[in-house]
C-alpha positions as CSV (number, residue, x, y, z in Angstrom):
1,M,-136.2,-6.1,-98.0
2,A,-138.0,-7.7,-95.1
3,S,-140.5,-9.4,-97.5
4,R,-138.0,-12.1,-98.5
5,N,-136.4,-12.7,-95.2
6,F,-139.0,-12.6,-92.4
7,G,-142.0,-14.9,-91.9
8,L,-145.1,-13.6,-90.3
9,I,-147.2,-15.9,-88.3
10,G,-150.4,-14.3,-89.5
11,R,-149.9,-15.5,-93.1
12,V,-150.9,-19.2,-92.8
13,V,-153.8,-20.6,-94.7
14,D,-155.7,-23.6,-93.2
15,D,-157.3,-26.5,-95.2
16,G,-157.9,-24.4,-98.3
17,K,-160.5,-22.3,-96.4
18,H,-158.3,-19.2,-96.5
19,R,-158.6,-18.7,-92.7
20,R,-155.7,-16.5,-91.5
21,I,-154.3,-16.5,-88.1
22,K,-154.2,-13.1,-86.4
23,S,-151.0,-11.6,-85.1
24,H,-151.7,-12.4,-81.5
25,A,-151.8,-16.0,-80.4
26,S,-154.5,-15.3,-77.9
27,E,-157.0,-14.6,-80.6
28,T,-157.0,-18.2,-81.9
29,T,-157.8,-21.5,-80.2
30,D,-156.3,-23.7,-82.9
31,A,-153.0,-24.7,-81.3
32,K,-152.0,-26.9,-84.2
33,L,-152.4,-24.1,-86.7
34,L,-150.4,-21.7,-84.5
35,F,-147.6,-24.3,-84.3
36,S,-147.6,-24.6,-88.1
37,A,-147.4,-20.9,-88.4
38,Y,-144.5,-20.7,-86.0
39,Q,-142.7,-23.5,-87.9
40,E,-143.2,-21.6,-91.2
41,A,-141.8,-18.4,-89.6
42,M,-138.8,-20.2,-88.2
43,E,-137.9,-21.7,-91.6
44,Q,-137.7,-18.3,-93.2
45,R,-134.2,-16.9,-93.8
46,T,-132.9,-14.4,-91.2
47,S,-131.9,-10.9,-92.2
48,P,-128.7,-11.0,-94.4
49,L,-127.4,-8.1,-92.2
50,D,-127.7,-10.1,-88.9
51,V,-124.1,-10.9,-88.0
52,T,-123.8,-13.4,-85.2
53,N,-121.4,-16.2,-84.4
54,R,-124.1,-18.7,-85.5
55,A,-124.6,-16.8,-88.8
56,I,-120.8,-16.8,-89.4
57,L,-120.5,-20.5,-88.6
58,K,-123.4,-21.2,-90.9
59,I,-121.3,-20.0,-93.8
60,A,-117.8,-20.7,-92.6
61,V,-118.2,-24.4,-91.4
62,P,-119.6,-25.8,-94.7
63,M,-117.3,-23.7,-96.8
64,A,-114.2,-24.7,-94.8
65,A,-115.3,-28.3,-95.0
66,G,-115.8,-28.0,-98.7
67,F,-112.5,-26.2,-99.2
68,L,-110.7,-28.8,-97.2
69,T,-111.5,-31.3,-99.8
70,T,-109.7,-29.1,-102.4
71,P,-106.1,-29.7,-101.3
72,L,-107.0,-33.4,-101.1
73,V,-106.8,-33.3,-104.9
74,G,-103.2,-31.9,-104.8
75,I,-102.3,-34.2,-102.0
76,A,-103.7,-37.2,-103.8
77,D,-101.9,-36.3,-107.0
78,T,-98.6,-35.9,-105.1
79,A,-99.1,-38.9,-102.8
80,V,-100.4,-41.3,-105.5
81,V,-97.7,-40.3,-108.0
82,G,-95.2,-40.4,-105.0
83,Q,-95.9,-44.0,-104.5
84,L,-94.2,-44.6,-107.8
85,G,-91.0,-43.7,-105.9
86,D,-89.6,-41.2,-108.5
87,P,-89.1,-37.6,-107.2
88,V,-89.0,-36.4,-110.9
89,L,-92.7,-37.3,-111.2
90,I,-93.6,-35.4,-108.0
91,G,-91.7,-32.4,-109.4
92,G,-93.6,-32.7,-112.7
93,V,-96.9,-32.6,-110.9
94,A,-95.7,-29.7,-108.8
95,V,-94.6,-27.6,-111.8
96,A,-97.7,-28.4,-113.9
97,S,-99.9,-27.5,-110.9
98,I,-98.1,-24.2,-110.5
99,L,-98.5,-23.4,-114.3
100,L,-102.2,-24.3,-114.1
101,G,-102.5,-22.4,-110.9
102,L,-101.1,-19.3,-112.6
103,L,-103.8,-19.7,-115.2
104,L,-106.8,-20.6,-113.1
105,T,-106.1,-18.6,-109.9
106,S,-105.2,-15.7,-112.1
107,F,-108.8,-15.9,-113.3
108,N,-109.9,-16.3,-109.7
109,F,-111.6,-12.9,-110.2
110,L,-114.5,-15.0,-111.5
111,R,-114.9,-16.5,-108.0
112,S,-114.2,-13.3,-106.1
113,A,-116.2,-10.9,-108.2
114,T,-119.1,-13.2,-108.5
115,S,-119.3,-13.9,-104.8
116,A,-118.9,-10.2,-103.8
117,L,-121.3,-8.7,-106.4
118,T,-123.9,-11.4,-105.6
119,A,-123.6,-10.7,-101.8
120,Q,-124.1,-7.0,-102.4
121,A,-127.2,-7.7,-104.5
122,H,-128.4,-10.1,-101.8
123,G,-127.8,-7.4,-99.2
124,R,-130.1,-5.0,-101.0
125,D,-132.7,-7.7,-101.7
126,D,-132.4,-7.7,-105.5
127,P,-132.9,-11.2,-107.0
128,S,-132.7,-9.9,-110.6
129,A,-129.3,-8.4,-110.0
130,E,-128.2,-11.8,-108.5
131,T,-129.2,-13.6,-111.6
132,A,-127.5,-11.0,-113.8
133,V,-124.2,-11.5,-112.0
134,L,-124.5,-15.3,-112.6
135,L,-125.1,-14.8,-116.3
136,R,-122.3,-12.3,-116.9
137,S,-119.8,-14.3,-114.9
138,S,-120.7,-17.5,-116.8
139,L,-120.2,-15.7,-120.1
140,I,-116.7,-14.6,-119.1
141,A,-115.8,-18.0,-117.8
142,V,-116.7,-19.8,-121.0
143,V,-114.9,-17.3,-123.3
144,T,-111.8,-17.4,-121.1
145,G,-111.7,-21.1,-120.7
146,V,-112.0,-21.8,-124.4
147,A,-109.2,-19.3,-125.1
148,I,-106.8,-21.1,-122.7
149,V,-107.5,-24.5,-124.3
150,V,-106.8,-23.0,-127.8
151,L,-103.5,-21.5,-126.6
152,Q,-102.3,-24.5,-124.5
153,G,-99.2,-25.1,-126.6
154,P,-97.7,-21.6,-126.3
155,V,-98.8,-21.3,-122.7
156,L,-97.0,-24.6,-121.8
157,A,-93.8,-23.5,-123.7
158,L,-93.8,-20.2,-121.9
159,G,-94.4,-21.8,-118.5
160,L,-91.5,-24.3,-118.9
161,W,-89.2,-21.5,-120.0
162,I,-90.1,-19.5,-116.9
163,M,-89.9,-22.4,-114.5
164,S,-86.7,-23.9,-116.0
165,P,-87.1,-27.5,-114.6
166,S,-84.8,-30.3,-115.5
167,A,-85.5,-32.2,-118.7
168,A,-87.1,-35.1,-116.9
169,V,-89.3,-32.9,-114.8
170,A,-90.3,-31.0,-118.0
171,D,-91.5,-34.2,-119.7
172,A,-93.6,-35.1,-116.7
173,T,-95.0,-31.6,-116.5
174,S,-96.0,-31.7,-120.2
175,A,-97.8,-35.0,-119.8
176,Y,-99.9,-33.7,-116.9
177,F,-100.6,-30.2,-118.3
178,L,-101.7,-31.2,-121.8
179,T,-104.4,-33.4,-120.4
180,R,-105.6,-31.3,-117.5
181,V,-105.9,-28.1,-119.5
182,W,-109.0,-29.4,-121.2
183,A,-110.9,-29.0,-117.9
184,T,-110.3,-25.3,-117.9
185,P,-113.7,-24.0,-119.2
186,F,-115.5,-26.3,-116.7
187,T,-113.2,-25.3,-113.8
188,L,-114.0,-21.6,-114.4
189,L,-117.7,-22.3,-114.6
190,N,-117.5,-24.2,-111.3
191,F,-115.8,-21.1,-109.9
192,V,-118.8,-19.0,-110.9
193,F,-121.5,-21.5,-109.9
194,L,-120.2,-22.3,-106.5
195,S,-119.4,-18.6,-105.7
196,W,-122.9,-17.6,-106.8
197,L,-124.5,-20.2,-104.5
198,V,-122.5,-18.8,-101.5
199,G,-123.6,-15.2,-102.5
200,V,-127.3,-16.2,-102.4
201,D,-126.8,-17.8,-99.0
202,R,-126.7,-21.5,-100.1
203,P,-123.5,-22.6,-98.3
204,I,-124.7,-26.2,-97.6
205,L,-125.4,-26.8,-101.3
206,C,-122.1,-25.3,-102.3
207,F,-120.3,-27.6,-99.7
208,A,-122.1,-30.6,-101.2
209,L,-121.0,-29.8,-104.8
210,Q,-117.5,-28.8,-103.8
211,S,-117.1,-32.1,-101.9
212,F,-118.4,-34.1,-104.8
213,L,-116.0,-32.4,-107.2
214,N,-112.9,-33.0,-105.1
215,L,-113.7,-36.4,-103.6
216,F,-114.7,-37.7,-107.0
217,N,-111.4,-36.3,-108.4
218,V,-109.4,-38.1,-105.7
219,A,-111.2,-41.4,-106.3
220,L,-110.5,-41.3,-110.0
221,T,-106.9,-40.3,-109.4
222,V,-106.3,-43.4,-107.3
223,L,-108.1,-45.6,-109.8
224,F,-106.3,-44.3,-112.9
225,V,-102.8,-44.1,-111.5
226,L,-102.6,-47.1,-109.2
227,Q,-105.1,-49.4,-110.8
228,Y,-104.7,-48.7,-114.5
229,D,-101.1,-47.5,-114.4
230,M,-101.8,-44.3,-116.4
231,G,-99.1,-42.2,-114.6
232,V,-99.3,-38.4,-114.3
233,S,-101.7,-38.3,-117.3
234,G,-104.2,-40.4,-115.3
235,A,-104.1,-37.9,-112.5
236,A,-104.8,-35.1,-114.9
237,L,-107.6,-37.0,-116.6
238,A,-109.3,-37.5,-113.2
239,T,-109.6,-33.7,-112.8
240,V,-111.1,-33.3,-116.3
241,I,-113.8,-35.9,-115.6
242,A,-114.6,-34.5,-112.2
243,E,-114.9,-30.9,-113.3
244,V,-117.2,-31.7,-116.3
245,S,-119.4,-33.9,-114.0
246,T,-119.8,-31.1,-111.5
247,V,-120.9,-28.6,-114.1
248,L,-123.5,-31.0,-115.4
249,L,-124.7,-31.7,-111.9
250,T,-125.0,-28.0,-111.0
251,L,-126.7,-26.7,-114.1
252,P,-130.2,-28.0,-113.2
253,L,-129.9,-26.4,-109.8
254,L,-129.5,-23.0,-111.4
255,A,-132.4,-23.3,-113.8
256,K,-135.1,-21.7,-111.7
257,P,-133.5,-18.2,-111.2
258,V,-132.4,-18.1,-114.8
259,L,-135.8,-19.2,-116.2
260,T,-137.5,-16.6,-114.0
261,E,-135.7,-13.9,-116.0
262,R,-135.9,-15.7,-119.4
263,G,-137.4,-12.7,-121.1
264,R,-134.5,-10.5,-120.3
265,L,-131.5,-12.9,-120.4
266,L,-129.6,-11.3,-123.3
267,A,-130.3,-7.8,-122.0
268,M,-129.0,-8.7,-118.5
269,M,-126.0,-10.5,-119.8
270,F,-124.9,-7.8,-122.2
271,D,-125.7,-4.7,-120.1
272,R,-122.8,-2.6,-121.2
273,E,-122.4,-0.5,-118.1
274,K,-122.6,-3.5,-115.7
275,L,-120.4,-5.7,-117.9
276,F,-117.8,-2.9,-118.0
277,M,-118.0,-2.5,-114.3
278,M,-117.5,-6.2,-113.8
279,M,-114.5,-6.3,-116.2
280,R,-112.9,-3.4,-114.4
281,L,-113.3,-5.2,-111.1
282,N,-112.1,-8.4,-112.7
283,A,-109.0,-6.7,-114.1
284,D,-107.8,-5.5,-110.7
285,I,-108.5,-9.0,-109.1
286,L,-106.7,-10.6,-112.1
287,V,-103.5,-8.7,-111.4
288,R,-103.9,-9.5,-107.7
289,S,-104.4,-13.2,-108.3
290,F,-101.7,-13.4,-110.9
291,C,-99.2,-11.8,-108.4
292,L,-100.3,-14.3,-105.7
293,Q,-99.6,-17.2,-108.0
294,A,-96.4,-15.6,-109.2
295,A,-95.2,-15.6,-105.6
296,F,-95.7,-19.3,-105.3
297,A,-94.3,-19.9,-108.8
298,F,-91.2,-18.0,-107.8
299,F,-91.0,-20.1,-104.6
300,T,-91.3,-23.3,-106.7
301,R,-88.8,-22.1,-109.3
302,Q,-86.2,-21.2,-106.7
303,S,-86.8,-24.6,-105.1
304,A,-86.2,-26.3,-108.5
305,Q,-83.0,-24.3,-109.0
306,Q,-81.6,-25.9,-105.8
307,S,-82.3,-29.6,-106.6
308,D,-85.1,-32.0,-107.5
309,A,-85.1,-33.3,-103.9
310,I,-85.6,-29.7,-102.5
311,L,-88.3,-29.1,-105.1
312,A,-90.1,-32.3,-104.0
313,A,-89.7,-31.5,-100.3
314,N,-90.9,-27.9,-100.6
315,E,-93.9,-29.1,-102.7
316,I,-94.9,-31.5,-99.9
317,L,-94.5,-28.9,-97.2
318,L,-96.6,-26.4,-99.2
319,H,-99.5,-28.7,-98.7
320,F,-99.5,-27.7,-95.0
321,F,-100.0,-24.1,-96.1
322,M,-102.6,-25.0,-98.7
323,V,-104.6,-27.0,-96.2
324,A,-104.5,-24.1,-93.8
325,G,-105.4,-21.6,-96.5
326,Y,-108.4,-23.5,-97.6
327,F,-109.6,-24.0,-94.0
328,L,-109.1,-20.3,-93.2
329,D,-110.8,-19.4,-96.4
330,G,-114.1,-20.6,-94.8
331,F,-114.1,-17.7,-92.4
332,A,-112.7,-15.4,-95.1
333,I,-115.7,-16.3,-97.2
334,A,-117.9,-15.5,-94.2
335,V,-116.5,-12.0,-93.8
336,E,-116.6,-11.5,-97.6
337,Q,-120.3,-12.3,-97.6
338,F,-121.2,-10.1,-94.6
339,V,-119.0,-7.2,-95.8
340,G,-120.6,-7.5,-99.3
341,R,-124.1,-7.4,-97.7
342,A,-123.0,-4.4,-95.6
343,M,-121.8,-2.6,-98.7
344,G,-125.0,-3.3,-100.5
345,A,-127.1,-2.0,-97.7
346,R,-124.6,0.7,-96.5
347,S,-124.6,-0.7,-93.0
348,K,-121.6,0.3,-91.0
349,A,-122.6,-1.8,-88.0
350,T,-122.7,-5.0,-90.1
351,F,-119.3,-4.2,-91.6
352,E,-117.6,-3.6,-88.3
353,R,-119.2,-6.6,-86.5
354,A,-118.4,-8.9,-89.4
355,V,-114.7,-7.9,-89.4
356,R,-114.4,-8.2,-85.6
357,L,-116.1,-11.6,-85.1
358,T,-114.4,-13.3,-88.1
359,S,-111.0,-12.0,-87.0
360,L,-111.3,-13.7,-83.7
361,W,-112.5,-17.0,-85.3
362,N,-109.7,-16.9,-87.8
363,L,-106.9,-16.3,-85.3
364,G,-108.2,-19.2,-83.1
365,Q,-108.3,-21.6,-86.1
366,A,-104.8,-20.6,-87.2
367,A,-103.3,-21.3,-83.8
368,L,-105.1,-24.7,-83.7
369,L,-103.9,-25.6,-87.2
370,S,-100.3,-24.9,-86.3
371,L,-100.5,-27.1,-83.3
372,I,-102.0,-29.9,-85.4
373,F,-99.3,-29.5,-88.1
374,F,-96.5,-29.9,-85.5
375,A,-98.3,-33.0,-84.1
376,I,-98.8,-34.8,-87.4
377,G,-95.9,-33.4,-89.4
378,H,-93.5,-36.4,-89.4
379,P,-96.2,-39.1,-90.0
380,F,-97.7,-37.0,-92.8
381,I,-94.3,-36.6,-94.5
382,D,-93.6,-40.3,-94.3
383,F,-97.0,-41.0,-95.8
384,M,-96.4,-38.6,-98.7
385,T,-93.1,-40.1,-100.0
386,P,-91.0,-43.2,-99.5
387,N,-87.9,-41.3,-100.6
388,E,-85.6,-41.0,-97.6
389,E,-83.7,-37.9,-98.9
390,V,-86.9,-36.0,-99.5
391,R,-88.3,-37.1,-96.1
392,A,-85.2,-35.8,-94.3
393,L,-85.4,-32.4,-96.1
394,C,-89.1,-32.1,-95.3
395,K,-88.5,-32.6,-91.6
396,T,-85.7,-30.1,-91.6
397,Y,-87.9,-27.3,-92.9
398,L,-91.2,-28.4,-91.2
399,V,-91.2,-25.6,-88.7
400,W,-91.6,-23.0,-91.5
401,A,-94.6,-24.8,-93.0
402,A,-96.3,-25.5,-89.6
403,L,-96.2,-21.8,-88.6
404,T,-97.5,-20.4,-91.9
405,P,-101.2,-20.5,-90.7
406,L,-100.3,-17.9,-88.0
407,V,-98.2,-15.9,-90.3
408,G,-100.8,-15.8,-93.1
409,V,-104.1,-15.6,-91.2
410,A,-104.3,-11.8,-91.3
411,A,-103.7,-11.8,-95.0
412,F,-106.6,-14.2,-95.5
413,Q,-108.9,-12.1,-93.3
414,M,-108.1,-8.9,-95.2
415,D,-108.6,-10.6,-98.5
416,G,-112.2,-11.4,-97.4
417,V,-112.8,-7.8,-96.4
418,F,-111.5,-6.3,-99.6
419,I,-113.2,-8.8,-101.9
420,G,-116.6,-8.3,-100.2
421,A,-116.3,-4.6,-100.4
422,T,-115.0,-4.7,-104.0
423,W,-112.0,-2.5,-103.1
424,S,-110.1,-4.2,-105.9
425,R,-107.6,-1.5,-106.7
426,D,-106.2,-1.5,-103.1
427,M,-105.9,-5.3,-103.3
428,R,-104.0,-5.0,-106.6
429,N,-101.6,-2.4,-105.3
430,S,-100.9,-4.2,-102.0
431,M,-100.1,-7.5,-103.9
432,L,-97.7,-5.7,-106.3
433,V,-95.8,-4.2,-103.4
434,S,-95.7,-7.4,-101.4
435,L,-94.5,-9.5,-104.4
436,A,-91.7,-7.0,-105.2
437,V,-90.5,-7.0,-101.6
438,M,-90.6,-10.8,-101.4
439,I,-88.3,-11.1,-104.5
440,V,-85.9,-8.6,-103.1
441,A,-85.9,-10.3,-99.7
442,Y,-85.1,-13.6,-101.3
443,F,-82.0,-12.4,-103.0
444,I,-80.8,-10.9,-99.7
445,L,-81.7,-13.9,-97.5
446,F,-80.9,-16.9,-99.8
447,P,-77.1,-16.6,-99.9
448,P,-76.6,-16.8,-96.1
449,F,-79.6,-19.0,-95.2
450,Q,-80.3,-21.1,-98.4
451,N,-83.7,-22.8,-98.3
452,H,-84.5,-21.3,-94.9
453,G,-84.1,-17.9,-96.6
454,L,-86.6,-18.8,-99.3
455,W,-89.2,-19.7,-96.7
456,L,-88.5,-16.5,-94.7
457,A,-89.1,-14.5,-97.9
458,L,-92.5,-16.2,-98.3
459,W,-93.3,-15.2,-94.7
460,I,-92.4,-11.6,-95.4
461,F,-94.7,-11.7,-98.4
462,L,-97.7,-12.9,-96.4
463,S,-97.1,-10.4,-93.5
464,L,-96.7,-7.4,-95.8
465,R,-100.0,-8.1,-97.5
466,A,-101.8,-8.0,-94.2
467,I,-100.1,-4.8,-93.0
468,T,-100.8,-2.8,-96.2
469,L,-104.4,-4.0,-96.6
470,Y,-105.2,-3.2,-92.9
471,Q,-103.9,0.3,-93.3
472,R,-106.0,0.8,-96.4
473,M,-109.1,-0.6,-94.7
474,T,-109.0,2.0,-92.0
475,V,-109.1,4.7,-94.7
476,R,-111.7,3.1,-96.9
477,R,-114.0,2.5,-94.0
478,K,-114.1,6.2,-93.2
479,E,-114.7,7.1,-96.9
480,T,-117.5,4.5,-97.3
481,F,-119.5,4.9,-94.2
482,T,-120.0,8.7,-93.6
483,S,-122.0,9.9,-90.6
484,S,-125.1,10.5,-92.8
485,Q,-125.2,7.0,-94.2
486,A,-123.6,4.9,-91.4
487,E,-126.7,3.1,-90.5
488,Q,-128.8,3.7,-93.5
489,V,-130.2,0.6,-95.3
490,S,-131.0,1.4,-98.9
491,K,-130.4,0.4,-102.4
492,I,-127.3,1.3,-104.2
């Protein structure tokens, strides 16, 4: 494994004469050559099992920065459409986004499984396995995306029946959904591509592509809606163009690892055992992701049942949580990567240090985010909508949204651990229990507390996920890292 990750000073060739520098600096008088050798050694990648604050930040900072551009798309859609002054249009974007979220985030297993399996292959120094994960995940993404496009009519009808918005909101939802759904195959491919790049330790490149995708989307949204007066359909079209453009930009960057295995592409892609294992993992994460989106769909539906103004206010406030979630996901991705590498190498020390360090970072970031949200809450709300009724409602319930980073941080952390370890069944079971408890809690809390009760039910959902996953982690850790293999670094 060290062959790919450590540079040796004695491997430098000078001026084509094949003169090698010996291991000890004292045995050469050529200072320039020694410096070149040192520079080459420093440019080599460090061990994938070396968990330090610097290594964590190397992944977390670019990923958090890239993820932070993602909610800008939702904020831009809401803010730009909100400038039209009609809460019905904001509600239409909200409902359509939830429906698409149920579809896309339900298939978030492509992101999670790709990242985790690639990290495990990276931990055991297996480039062929890394490429195989990319190929199999891409195949699933294309097939799934095309199926969603084909079934867009029934999917929209079912979604509107479940969400039960007003007739005006339903019309706006349909206009947005029927355009944006065409981006689905490309969105799923971007899930795969960006997650794979993180798994092979290319977070800076992933950040650049993620930023391009989202910032290009925002720019097109402003152009189409405000300049060309295309309404909610313009906001949706911006997403389609941005997703397609990012896929086309990324494909050449993946050519080298794929072409390296060109003689075995079909065999790697259709390896029955590995494909079945990935599908089984994906099935558990699919249920988990669907339940997560179902929780927010339930939140949005119960908001819509109160009034269009409450729906618009809760949608704006959820952006605080979404921003926090994407930011905290940077450190969740870091723990996911190091836990995945630890599982690939069977290194207990890497596992425990990764969980401990990233937990401290996540808690600190969550506290900082809550303080920021309290500080900027009112100006942000005023920026998001000119409607005075919606503004007043947002400010009434701001405290719930501002504290969600602290309430949800442990759930994000545990997600990273379980995704990296591919303990998918436990994630699925935890999510099912938490969702059921949230729904029951809502029907108990809503009558006396109204919209406050809805937000409290969401807090219960987030907290219970963290508690149940932490309990399972303590059991799984003992099962996985036995005394005989606790520090063993080997292939699995």
